[in-house]
C-alpha positions, -999 to +999 in steps of 0.1 A: -537-400+148-547-362+150-538-340+120-508-325+115-506-291+128-493-268+102-488-233+124-450-239+131-424-237+111-405-268+098-388-288+127-351-280+113-361-243+111-343-219+137-350-181+143-331-155+129-308-143+153-275-135+154-252-165+153-241-160+190-272-147+208-284-166+235-315-184+229-339-179+250-368-205+259-397-192+283-376-190+313-346-210+299-318-197+284-291-214+264-263-210+244-261-210+208-238-241+209-260-258+235-293-252+216-280-267+185-267-297+201-297-306+218-318-307+191-295-323+170-295-351+197-331-354+206-340-353+169-315-383+164-336-400+195-371-394+178-359-412+147-351-438+166-385-441+184-402-436+153-378-469+139-387-487+164-425-479+167-424-495+133-406-528+143-431-531+172-464-531+147-448-552+120-431-578+143-450-579+174-424-579+200-421-565+233-402-531+236-367-533+229-336-518+249-331-493+223-366-476+230-361-480+264-328-461+260-338-438+233-369-424+259-347-420+285-319-402+268-345-380+253-360-371+288-330-372+304-311-346+280-342-324+280-341-322+317-305-314+315-314-283+298-342-273+318-370-281+293-394-295+308-423-305+287-406-328+262-387-342+298-420-352+313-441-367+280-405-387+273-403-399+306-438-416+307-430-428+275-402-448+290-418-460+322-446-476+303-422-491+276-403-503+306-433-517+321-443-538+292-404-548+285-405-562+318-439-582+313-421-595+278-457-585+264-463-566+230-482-538+227-520-539+217-531-518+190-545-492+216-513-491+231-495-485+195-521-456+191-507-440+223-474-446+213-483-427+173-497-398+200-469-394+218-444-396+192-467-370+171-469-349+206-429-351+207-426-340+169-446-309+174-423-299+206-392-301+187-409-282+159-417-252+184-386-257+199-368-252+165-387-220+162-374-206+197-406-211+215-412-230+246-439-259+236-468-266+251-470-294+281-490-328+274-503-335+311-533-354+295-510-376+275-481-379+300-514-394+325-526-416+300-489-431+298-485-432+334-515-452+336-509-479+309-505-512+323-497-548+305-528-566+292-519-596+304-526-616+339-498-602+360-483-633+386-453-612+397-446-577+406-437-549+380-415-523+383-431-491+383-402-468+392-381-450+372-349-467+356-321-443+356-321-402+363-288-384+350-280-354+368-305-323+361-304-285+371-323-265+390-352-263+362-361-297+370-371-296+409-403-274+396-414-302+377-450-314+383-452-339+408-463-364+381-430-369+366-413-382+394-446-400+411-438-434+402-401-433+418-418-421+452-443-439+457-436-451+493-449-486+501-473-498+525-463-493+561-450-530+575-460-522+611-495-548+605-486-584+602-502-587+568-480-564+555-451-580+569-463-613+553-467-590+517-433-581+520-420-612+527-437-626+500-430-599+477-390-606+484-393-640+479-412-631+444-384-610+435-359-636+441-374-664+418-379-630+395-345-625+395-338-663+386-355-661+358-347-633+342-323-634+314-297-609+305-293-591+271-265-573+275-257-546+252-220-541+239-219-509+237-235-501+269-217-530+295-183-512+295-199-475+305-223-498+334-192-516+352-172-485+351-204-466+367-211-496+387-175-497+403-181-464+412-217-468+427-206-500+443-176-485+460-201-462+484-227-487+493-202-508+514-195-477+540-229-468+536-245-500+546-217-497+575-223-465+584-265-474+587-252-499+610-236-479+637-260-448+630-294-465+620-313-433+634-295-412+601-318-408+573-293-392+552-277-424+549-312-444+540-315-415+514-281-422+500-287-455+498-319-453+477-303-431+455-272-457+447-297-481+444-319-463+424-294-457+399-273-486+398-308-505+389-314-484+360-276-482+351-279-523+351-308-523+333-300-497+305-272-522+300-291-557+298-280-564+328-315-575+340-306-601+367-284-572+384-312-549+381-339-572+395-317-580+428-309-543+434-347-533+427-354-559+459-325-541+480-343-508+471-374-520+476-366-532+516-345-500+521-378-481+509-399-506+536-374-498+562-377-462+556-418-464+556-415-484+589-395-460+605-370-493+620-339-507+609-326-537+625-289-554+622-308-584+603-315-562+574-282-547+573-269-580+571-295-590+545-283-563+527-248-571+528-255-606+515-274-593+486-247-565+481-219-594+482-237-610+451-246-583+432-209-581+431-202-610+419-226-608+391-206-576+379-175-595+383-193-622+363-203-597+334-166-583+338-149-618+327-140-631+361-149-633+401-148-656+427-173-680+435-210-670+443-216-662+477-242-680+488-281-668+486-294-658+517-331-670+526-356-643+520-357-629+552-388-613+568-394-572+569-383-557+596-415-550+621-416-522+647-431-545+669-394-554+686-376-532+699-346-553+707-343-558+674-350-522+659-344-488+661-366-462+652-355-434+630-376-403+616-400-403+593-388-389+559-418-371+539-416-379+500-411-344+486-379-335+508-368-370+503-370-360+468-356-324+473-324-343+490-323-364+460-327-336+432-299-314+453-278-346+458-275-351+420-272-312+411-245-315+437-229-346+415-235-322+385-202-308+382-184-341+389-198-352+355-192-324+341-153-330+355-153-363+340-164-357+305-132-337+309-111-370+320-091-390+293-100-428+303-067-449+294-060-483+294-038-496+320-017-516+300-008-486+277+003-467+313+023-494+321+040-489+282+044-449+288+061-455+321+081-480+306+094-459+279+102-432+303+124-452+319+140-463+287+147-424+284+161-424+317+185-456+306+196-434+274+202-406+288+219-425+314+240-436+285+244-402+273+258-387+306+286-413+302+297-404+268+298-369+278+321-378+308+343-397+287+344-367+262+353-345+289+382-368+301+392-369+265+389-332+262+410-327+293+435-351+277+437-326+248+440-293+270+472-311+289+481-323+253+480-285+242+497-271+269+527-296+262+525-285+229+525-251+233+555-253+258+577-275+235+571-251+207+581-224+229+612-236+234+618-244+196+608-208+191+634-195+215+662-219+198+652-205+166+657-168+181+692-178+190+697-189+155+683-156+141+703-136+168+736-149+160+729-148+120+721-113+125+758-106+144+770-121+111+754-105+090+760-070+104+799-076+101+793-083+063+765-055+056+770-026+079+750-006+058+718-024+063+696-034+096+694-072+096+656-071+092+658-051+062+676-078+045+648-106+052+669-133+059+645-154+079+647-193+073+627-219+060+628-233+101+620-202+115+589-198+090+578-233+100+580-225+137+556-196+134+533-217+112+533-240+142+525-213+168+495-206+145+482-238+145+487-241+179+467-215+185+438-226+161+441-256+179+436-238+212+407-220+195+391-254+185+395-268+222+382-234+238+349-238+218+347-278+219+348-268+259+322-240+253+303-263+233+303-293+259+289-269+289+262-263+267+255-298+262+253-304+297+235-275+305+207-294+281+214-330+300+205-314+331+176-301+321+164-330+301+170-346+330+149-325+350+122-329+327+123-366+324+124-368+362+091-350+362+077-370+335+084-402+352+072-389+384+039-377+370+034-412+348+040-429+385+012-405+402-015-417+374-003-455+381-005-446+422-041-461+435-054-456+468-057-489+489-092-478+495-104-494+460-097-528+473-115-522+506-151-535+495-133-563+482-115-573+516-146-563+537-166-592+513-139-617+525-146-611+560-182-612+560-184-641+539-157-662+560-172-654+594-204-664+579-189-697+566-170-704+601-198-691+623-178-664+636-183-629+641-158-601+626-154-566+619-128-556+596-114-515+603-093-501+577-071-473+587-051-452+563-071-463+531-061-433+513-025-443+512-017-444+474+004-474+460+014-483+428-014-502+407+009-533+400+021-535+435-019-531+447-028-561+422+001-584+433-006-580+473-047-585+473-041-621+470-015-625+499-039-601+522-069-621+512-053-653+527-042-638+556-079-619+564-093-657+558-064-671+585-078-642+609-113-648+609-110-687+609-080-693+625-073-663+648-110-652+662-128-672+683-162-685+681-187-664+693-191-687+728-154-691+734-153-651+730-178-652+757-164-673+776-133-655+782-150-623+784-142-610+749-166-592+728-183-614+710-177-592+676-141-598+669-120-574+655-093-572+626-074-537+619-058-533+585-037-499+589-016-487+561+011-458+566+038-448+544+075-448+558+099-431+534+097-447+497+080-480+516+040-487+526+035-508+559+004-527+558-002-541+594-032-567+600-038-576+636-066-591+652-077-598+687-078-635+684-061-663+704-026-655+686-003-683+672-002-711+692+036-717+696+034-747+716+015-766+691+042-750+663+066-762+681+053-799+684+044-797+648+082-784+640+098-817+659+075-843+644+084-831+609+122-833+620+126-798+618+136-794+653+149-817+681+133-819+716+165-805+732+173-777+705+162-740+722+147-717+700+135-682+707+098-668+695+111-652+664+124-685+645+094-706+662+070-682+643+094-683+610+081-718+605+049-710+595+061-698+560+078-734+553+058-749+527+028-772+537+036-764+574+005-764+594-009-762+632-046-768+623-060-806+629-072-805+600-075-783+565-107-768+553-110-753+519-111-715+534-077-715+551-053-729+577-027-709+596+005-718+581-012-734+548-002-713+522+017-689+541+050-699+521+030-681+494+020-650+514+059-650+519+067-655+484+052-630+469+059-604+496+095-611+485+091-610+448+077-574+452+109-566+469+089-564+502+095-581+538+069-595+561+072-594+603+053-616+623+043-605+663+014-627+682+005-625+717-010-656+734-047-650+739-047-614+725-039-617+691-016-617+662+000-590+641+013-593+605+032-564+593+041-562+558+065-537+545+061-528+504+077-504+481+057-477+469+064-483+432+079-511+413+089-486+382+116-460+396+137-463+426+170-448+439+197-475+442+233-479+454+257-495+431+281-520+442+308-544+431+309-580+441+342-594+420+338-582+384+301-576+384+279-547+392+247-550+417+221-523+429+208-523+464+179-502+474+189-470+488+161-473+515+180-502+527+213-481+531+218-467+568+253-461+566+283-464+539+318-462+556+351-461+540+378-480+563+414-486+565+422-523+558+431-525+599+392-511+611+377-536+583+399-564+594+387-558+636+349-559+619+360-591+605+374-601+635+344-596+657+317-608+633+298-575+633+301-539+641+280-516+666+266-482+650+244-457+675+234-484+698+227-511+676+246-545+664+252-551+628+261-587+616+291-588+594+286-607+557+312-606+527+289-599+495+307-627+471+296-650+499+261-640+501+260-648+463+270-682+468+312-677+465+319-696+503+355-694+493+358-661+479+383-639+502+385-601+502+410-580+483+441-564+503+434-531+493+439-496+510+407-487+515+374-511+519+335-501+517+313-516+544+275-504+545+251-510+568+217-521+560+186-521+574+150-539+565+126-544+591+142-556+625+172-573+601+204-554+603+239-566+587+273-549+576+282-558+542+317-554+527+317-548+493+345-549+465+337-514+453+313-489+453+302-471+425+273-448+436+241-438+441+216-434+410+177-436+398+172-472+379+146-484+363+133-516+378+128-544+352+104-573+353+125-603+358+101-633+349+084-655+375+112-677+378+138-651+392+114-632+408+109-660+435+145-663+443+150-656+476+173-623+478+168-608+439+142-580+443+143-574+403+167-560+378+180-527+359+199-518+331+226-492+336+238-469+311+264-486+295+237-513+286+248-538+313+220-556+334+224-556+373+201-574+392+187-556+422+196-574+457+185-577+489+211-586+511+195-590+545+171-616+528+203-635+510+218-636+547+185-652+561+188-682+540+194-713+556+224-725+540+245-692+547+277-705+562+287-685+592+313-661+580+345-668+602+363-641+602+398-650+587+427-627+582+433-616+544+464-631+531+495-608+529+503-619+494+480-616+463+447-629+461+442-638+428+408-625+410+392-640+381+401-609+364+435-595+369+438-561+367+469-545+346+478-505+355+491-490+319+509-458+326+521-438+297+519-398+288+508-407+254+471-411+251+472-431+220+496-454+238+471-456+267+445-465+241+460-488+222+473-506+254+446-510+269+426-523+236+452-549+235+447-564+271+412-559+271+406-581+244+425-608+265+404-602+293+422-581+315+407-553+336+429-523+324+432-495+345+454-464+332+475-431+342+490-402+325+519-399+346+539-415+377+516-388+398+489-400+387+497-437+390+506-431+426+472-417+433+455-448+421+475-471+439+462-459+470+430-478+465+444-500+435+459-533+440+474-540+401+484-576+388+514-559+369+525-525+361+533-510+324+553-479+327+570-455+300+599-435+312+596-401+299+566-386+314+556-349+328+555-344+366+568-381+372+591-402+351+589-439+349+622-439+368+608-421+399+577-441+397+595-476+399+617-463+431+586-448+448+569-484+439+599-503+454+602-481+486+563-488+496+557-520+514+526-528+503+536-524+466+570-534+466+560-571+451+543-557+421+559-567+386+566-535+369+572-538+329+590-508+315+577-500+276+600-471+262+616-461+230+653-454+245+666-491+243+699-480+250+720-503+272+723-482+300+688-476+302+681-511+307+707-518+335+694-484+351+660-501+351+672-530+365+689-515+390+660-498+406+638-525+405+620-529+370+614-565+366+614-566+326+621-540+301+608-534+262+614-510+235+587-493+214+571-506+195+569-536+215+559-571+203+525-580+215+528-617+217+559-608+238+540-586+265+512-610+266+534-639+277+553-617+301+521-604+319+503-643+314+537-653+333+534-626+363+496-631+368+496-666+372+524-665+404 
């Protein structure tokens, strides 16, 4: 090694300058923070190179990935900040190490000496940089490194191109040509046969070499490589398809060269040598096409086949992946002598192409900087955060329920305070009367004194005034509670808004564009077409439409199956299409569009369509239809969704139209979606899938069937009607109703849920919901309607998810679990009995849980009695006086009424008289419970129609016995 230079300060010494002053290095100016960061990083890489040099000399091993990575990062970091001399030398060292490492040979003593000189020169450059001076370039040393080759017999080509270039600044564009020469060397033109043969042999050699290469994956770099590969590979497919459509576009070729070049280097840095070699062969073929100024369709086909293989290898490293696509034979390079198979493209000189590459990478630099500001979070963590946000919504709903109860209690308190104030006023009037009487008496006895001067207030009068003060205190407390409740309501509303915004933001993070699945679907179409000797093109429209990540993951399998079906059993063979005048290239269109809270996915092909005759024959052979039975086209199409139903003459491993379609429908239904099929013989088929945008949060209408609460997605609800008994009876008799020119078939929800003997209760008001899902429309009568509410959809497991008509579950504010229903799917089940509209019996139809109406002005009595009855299994409804009871009886038909006598606004006697005067209520049993136990009160109650009379306090067993007797009737 040459003697160490002593004219520079120590490497770690920095010039004396203000701490915040910019550092000038020739024509490059760096901020102090960036300057220190750069020096610290490159010193670390230089130390790694020195350690690796000692290992190479001691163990006699080929250059390791650590040494190549250190040289690469040293060079790219220097290029990023615009310091060219260390970048050029480190880059030359990197390329030399790559060439020797690819040959799997060790360094000779002369090469180790050159390695030492390079490290010494880099150390001197860092010393100069530490003194805030731009170091001198070492072109002679870089040239010697560029000429360095493994000193062994070469049987296979070695890579001479640069493995990876990170985004650079404008300063890099001014570097000497030597820095970029290895990556920009153009292969010899392939116009002559000899060049063609060489290219073919080189491709075959690359294939053999790729099979022999063993991966040496770096666990720390593999995740970064996989992330970068996903991003880069997503650009390859569209560019290849664009290049096929526009073979004369040099910009597309430039993009492909840059992508392959970056992907190759990234794969090699991560130790995925097989992928690196495969991408290298693809890059070489693109380079050859550019050099020959010609692009053939066969070239694009071969590149797509290699691209499929590369995607498989990436998936294999990730830990999954489908069956490896078949290796395409090494094709010959395209030759410009066949004008029918190639299209000329303009020649592109090396320098402009380099400028395009650098400009593109400079344009990508802001993206890289933005990426450093992005926080990468695991998907399961996001799912957990969304779930926690949903739990917050459930907890808030529970708090809102408690607040509503508190409001009701405060209203009761307000009424009681008003009543107490009135009673107290009567007492004060009585006290004043007594005082005036005593004043008159005192005036006769003591004429010389005023009565007030005698201070003759009695204890009773003092108590009345103390009670008035206490009532005022209670009123003050009540007003404070009301004010605090208003503030709590406002805070709860603000919290609800923030929670809603948080949920929407989290849901936005979960949303991913459908295009992330595009390349996978294109690969399915290509591979299936190749295996079935067909030609097909997939056109994805609306790919920017976003779906919930979990929805997209679960619908991927059904979409792949539909695409395989479309290619293998929908698209005809090339010869068959030619015979009927169709384009040899079959067209498959996958169109997405958002409709409200749903996404419509329509897959359409221009093939032969569904063979309805064959479907009917197969259905008859399986005993699903009789020869004389008439069914329409829509009913015939539904047979393909039956398990095991297929019209294929023989089943293949690819697909069978009908084989697995039951799984497609089941998976779609499990997501809360639906599927529609339309087919035109000879023109193709269309499968239309409707899916929810998200599976986490949705709006739903809460309804009751019997004593259970269910949720129906709001997206299905067309209209909700509150009807009188005669109107709903007319719908039952006719079996449906018309709305806006559309017919809706009538169904009763309990019957859809498996209770064929259930009958609607005779109420004064009935709720009928008009529902729509795709082409299906029904009118569903429910027992009660709770209201519209935002719900959090919970996973119900694979068992319940496959049950027809159950789209999920949710937890309500009171902790009750409610199933999310699809009544249209329930109505479509085969075993649903056609609902014959029957008249509702005039007498009360007993329900599983009888309702008892408790009427009493005392809050304590209402609560005690309500708890007693609820404990015995009754459904309890309370009213605070006769007027409140009559208002509730408009929509309620209780089994028994318990009523007090003395109540404000309307007493118990008037309530009984009103009940007995109403034809719809006169048969309801009424039990009077009062403290008035005189015989004349009992007799009067019997005369006006009371069924029984109990005194307070009542005997619980006696009361329960009476209620049980009346409910059994």
